[in-house]
N, C-alpha and C positions, 0 to 999 in steps of 0.2 A: 504494498498499501502506499501510497506516495509521501505521508507526512511521517510515520516511522521512517521510510528511506531518510528525507529529506533531514531529520532530528537526529538521527542516528549519529553524528559527528559533532552535532552543537555541544554548546558549554552550559545551556541553560539547567536551571535545578527542575527536580520532580516536578515542586508546584506548578512552573512554569508550563513545563511539557504536559504537563496532567490538562491543565487550562487549555494549550493550543489543540491535543488530541479532542478533547471533549468539544472544542468552538467545533472542529473539523467535521467530527463525527454528527453533531447537530446540522451542518452545513449539508453533508449528502442526505442526511435523512429529510430534509425541507425540500432538496430539490429532486428527491426519490432517487438517487444516484445508487442502484446495487451494484454495476459490474465495477469493483476496486482498477480495473486494469484500461477504464477509461481515459482518457487524457484530460479529460475535465477535471478527474482529480486531483492531478498535481497542478494544474492551475489552481485550485483552490486553495491548495494546501501552501502554495507559495504565498497566495495572497491571505492566510491569514497567519501564517509567520511574518509577515510584513506588518501587517496592524498589530498582532501581539507585542511586536518588537519597539512599539510607539508607548507602552505603558499600561495600555487596556487590558484589565483582567479578567473581565466577564466573558466567559465563553458564550453566551446568548449575544452580547453585542458586538462579539469579535465576530461571530458567524453572521448576523445581520449585515453588517458593515463589508464582509467579503462578498456575500451575494450581491449586495446594492453595487458596489465596486464594478462586480464584474459583470453587471447588468445582465443575472441570468433570471430567467423566471417569466 
């Protein structure tokens, strides 16, 4: 899965990784993306990581912002 591969070599702590993965899973659920090999999953993962790096800690907010910024739906 895209998010886990991207986070594999990061220096984030467990709380940050948990927040990011929760936001990622939520975004995939909202968008009804079931195929984890879909190229869309990597786009979503990268956007979620980028948003989380701004300091936002709420997974629901990160997820919503990623979906909005990617103009998906």
